[in-house]
C-alpha positions as CSV (number, residue, x, y, z in Angstrom):
1,M,182.8,79.5,201.7
2,T,186.1,79.8,200.6
3,Q,187.4,83.3,199.6
4,E,187.5,82.9,196.3
5,M,183.9,81.9,196.7
6,F,182.8,85.3,199.1
7,D,185.1,87.2,196.7
8,Y,182.9,86.3,193.7
9,L,179.5,86.2,195.3
10,A,180.2,89.8,196.4
11,S,180.9,91.2,193.2
12,I,177.7,89.6,191.5
13,M,175.3,91.5,194.4
14,G,177.4,94.5,193.4
15,K,176.7,94.4,190.0
16,S,172.6,93.8,191.0
17,R,172.8,97.5,191.9
18,P,169.1,98.6,190.8
19,Q,169.6,101.6,188.3
20,D,167.4,104.9,188.9
21,L,164.7,106.1,187.6
22,T,165.3,108.7,185.0
23,Y,162.8,112.1,185.3
24,N,161.5,113.2,181.9
25,P,159.8,116.4,182.3
26,L,156.1,116.7,181.1
27,D,155.6,119.2,178.2
28,L,151.6,119.7,177.5
29,P,150.4,121.2,174.6
30,D,151.4,125.0,173.5
31,P,147.0,126.2,173.6
32,S,147.9,128.5,170.5
33,Q,148.5,125.5,168.0
34,T,145.0,124.3,169.1
35,M,143.0,127.8,170.2
36,K,143.3,130.1,166.9
37,W,141.1,133.3,166.3
38,D,138.8,133.1,163.5
39,P,137.2,136.4,162.4
40,T,135.2,135.3,159.5
41,Q,131.2,135.8,161.0
42,Y,132.6,139.4,161.4
43,G,133.9,139.3,157.4
44,V,130.1,138.3,157.0
45,A,128.4,140.8,158.4
46,R,130.5,143.5,156.7
47,Q,129.3,141.5,153.7
48,G,125.5,141.8,154.8
49,V,126.0,145.4,155.5
50,A,127.6,146.7,152.2
51,S,124.9,144.3,150.2
52,G,122.1,145.3,152.5
53,I,122.9,149.1,151.6
54,E,123.5,148.9,148.3
55,G,119.9,147.3,148.0
56,I,118.5,150.4,149.7
57,R,120.4,152.3,147.3
58,N,119.6,150.8,144.5
59,R,115.8,150.5,145.2
60,G,116.2,154.8,146.5
61,N,117.7,155.7,142.7
62,T,114.7,153.8,141.0
63,A,112.3,155.5,142.9
64,F,114.7,159.2,142.3
65,D,114.8,158.3,138.8
66,Q,111.0,157.3,138.5
67,A,110.4,160.9,140.2
68,Q,112.6,162.8,137.6
69,G,111.3,161.4,134.5
70,E,107.7,162.0,135.7
71,L,108.9,165.6,136.2
72,S,110.3,166.2,132.8
73,R,107.5,164.7,130.8
74,Y,105.6,167.7,132.9
75,Q,104.3,169.8,130.5
76,N,104.0,174.2,131.4
77,P,99.9,174.6,131.1
78,F,100.7,178.4,130.4
79,E,103.4,178.7,127.7
80,G,102.7,179.4,124.2
81,G,100.3,182.5,125.0
82,L,96.6,182.7,124.2
83,R,95.5,180.1,122.3
84,T,92.7,181.1,119.6
85,N,90.0,179.1,117.3
86,N,90.0,181.8,114.6
87,P,92.8,183.3,113.7
88,D,90.9,185.4,111.5
89,L,88.4,186.5,114.3
90,Q,88.9,190.5,113.8
91,N,88.2,190.4,110.3
92,A,85.0,187.9,110.9
93,M,83.9,190.9,113.5
94,Q,83.9,193.8,110.8
95,R,82.5,191.8,107.6
96,M,79.3,190.9,110.7
97,M,79.2,194.4,111.9
98,Q,78.8,195.8,107.9
99,A,76.0,193.5,107.8
100,N,74.3,194.8,110.3
101,G,74.6,198.5,109.6
102,V,76.9,198.7,112.3
103,N,79.7,201.5,111.4
104,P,83.0,200.3,112.8
105,G,84.1,203.2,114.6
106,Q,81.2,203.1,116.6
107,V,83.3,200.3,118.2
108,A,86.5,201.4,118.3
109,T,86.9,201.8,121.7
110,T,85.0,198.9,122.4
111,N,87.6,197.2,120.1
112,A,90.5,198.5,121.6
113,E,89.5,198.1,124.7
114,G,89.6,194.0,123.7
115,V,93.1,194.4,122.3
116,Q,94.4,195.9,125.7
117,A,92.4,193.0,127.3
118,D,94.0,190.4,125.1
119,Q,97.0,191.9,126.0
120,A,96.6,191.8,129.4
121,M,95.8,188.2,129.5
122,R,98.9,187.1,127.4
123,N,100.9,189.6,129.7
124,S,99.4,187.3,132.6
125,L,99.5,183.7,131.2
126,A,103.6,184.8,130.5
127,M,104.1,185.3,134.1
128,L,102.5,182.3,135.3
129,A,104.4,180.4,132.5
130,G,107.7,181.6,134.1
131,T,106.5,181.0,137.6
132,D,105.3,177.9,136.7
133,Q,108.6,176.9,135.2
134,A,110.8,178.4,138.0
135,R,108.4,176.2,139.9
136,M,109.7,173.2,138.2
137,A,113.2,173.9,138.5
138,G,112.8,174.0,141.7
139,N,111.5,170.9,141.8
140,M,113.8,169.2,139.8
141,R,116.8,171.0,142.2
142,A,115.1,169.4,145.4
143,L,114.6,166.0,144.0
144,Q,118.9,165.9,143.4
145,G,118.9,167.6,146.6
146,D,116.4,164.6,148.3
147,R,118.8,161.8,146.4
148,T,121.8,163.8,147.4
149,T,121.0,163.6,151.0
150,F,119.6,160.1,150.8
151,D,122.8,158.7,149.4
152,Q,124.8,160.6,152.2
153,N,122.8,159.2,154.5
154,L,123.4,155.4,153.2
155,G,126.8,156.2,153.2
156,L,126.4,157.5,157.3
157,E,124.2,154.5,158.0
158,A,126.9,152.1,156.7
159,N,129.6,154.0,158.4
160,N,128.1,153.4,161.6
161,L,127.3,149.8,161.2
162,N,130.4,148.9,159.8
163,L,132.0,150.4,163.0
164,G,129.5,148.4,164.9
165,V,131.4,145.7,163.2
166,N,134.5,146.6,164.1
167,M,133.9,147.3,167.8
168,A,132.6,143.3,167.8
169,E,135.2,142.3,166.4
170,A,137.7,144.1,169.0
171,R,135.5,143.2,171.7
172,G,135.5,139.1,170.5
173,K,139.5,139.2,170.0
174,T,140.2,141.0,173.3
175,A,138.0,138.0,175.0
176,F,139.9,135.6,172.7
177,D,143.2,137.0,173.6
178,Q,142.5,137.3,177.2
179,R,141.0,133.3,177.1
180,L,144.2,131.9,175.1
181,Q,146.5,133.6,178.1
182,D,144.1,132.9,180.5
183,A,144.9,129.2,179.2
184,M,148.4,128.9,178.3
185,M,148.6,130.2,182.5
186,E,146.2,127.5,183.6
187,A,148.9,125.0,181.3
188,A,152.2,126.6,182.3
189,N,150.9,126.1,186.1
190,Q,149.9,122.4,185.3
191,E,153.0,121.1,183.7
192,A,155.2,122.9,186.8
193,M,152.7,121.5,189.1
194,Q,152.9,117.7,187.6
195,N,156.6,118.0,186.8
196,W,157.3,118.6,189.8
197,Q,155.0,115.6,191.6
198,R,156.6,113.5,188.6
199,Q,160.5,114.5,190.1
200,N,159.8,113.9,193.5
201,A,158.2,110.9,193.3
202,V,161.4,109.7,190.6
203,G,163.3,111.3,193.3
204,D,161.6,109.1,196.1
205,T,161.3,105.6,194.1
206,N,164.9,106.2,193.7
207,V,165.6,106.6,196.8
208,N,162.9,103.7,198.2
209,Q,164.9,101.5,195.5
210,Q,168.4,102.4,197.0
211,N,167.8,101.7,200.6
212,Q,165.7,98.3,200.2
213,W,168.5,97.3,197.9
214,N,170.9,98.3,200.6
215,A,169.1,96.4,203.1
216,D,168.6,92.9,201.1
217,I,172.3,92.9,200.1
218,L,173.4,93.8,203.5
219,K,171.2,91.0,205.0
220,T,172.3,88.7,202.1
221,Y,176.4,89.7,202.9
222,L,175.8,89.1,206.6
223,Q,174.4,85.9,205.6
224,L,177.4,84.8,203.4
225,V,180.0,85.7,206.3
226,G,178.0,83.4,208.6
227,G,178.7,80.8,206.2
228,T,182.5,81.9,205.3
229,A,185.8,79.4,206.4
230,P,187.9,79.8,208.6
231,G,190.7,82.3,207.3
232,V,188.5,84.0,204.9
233,T,188.5,88.1,205.3
234,L,186.4,90.7,204.7
235,P,186.6,93.4,202.8
236,A,188.6,96.2,203.4
237,A,186.4,99.3,204.6
238,G,185.8,101.3,201.1
239,T,186.0,98.5,199.4
240,V,182.7,96.6,199.0
241,P,181.5,96.3,195.7
242,W,178.3,97.9,196.2
């Protein structure tokens, strides 16, 4: 083998050096891109509370309206005082006494007592009418008070139910945020571990390839050296093509 041939083959072997593998880091998907908080169910619950409370309020107000109507139609039985079927009763009594020979003066005391009794009855009826009127006014006020209490209690119940929904949503959001943080931490750890493994694998592969190539080319070079013609010189130290 001539010097020219030897130099040519040595230059070709230098160009056959294997290329190092490039390390490309792994980038796992961010869990926050796929895990989304959905509060729809809590909105549905609030709508259910609102519609339920409204339905109860409508039925209650209907009952109160019916009760108020019945009370409004009530007639005071004592109002209007005494009612007589014969307004001319006094004159009829005088005619009867004259027809029977009774002196009207003889019954004057009895007649006066009857007048007094009638007045006492009128006074009693007036008192009963006033009492019954006050009782009905009290019933109307009590009914209105019951309506107000009913509406207030419904408002409190709606607040309690909505508070329960809000607290459930807060607990759900807290649990979701915790799961998202756990998922993000797990993804970060997995990404870091796999990248570390990939980087080491690429480095080990490059080193192994380089060592194997060095061993192969050295063997080939020694074989070339054994076949060179007299006068062929080896490359100087530091000028080996590879």
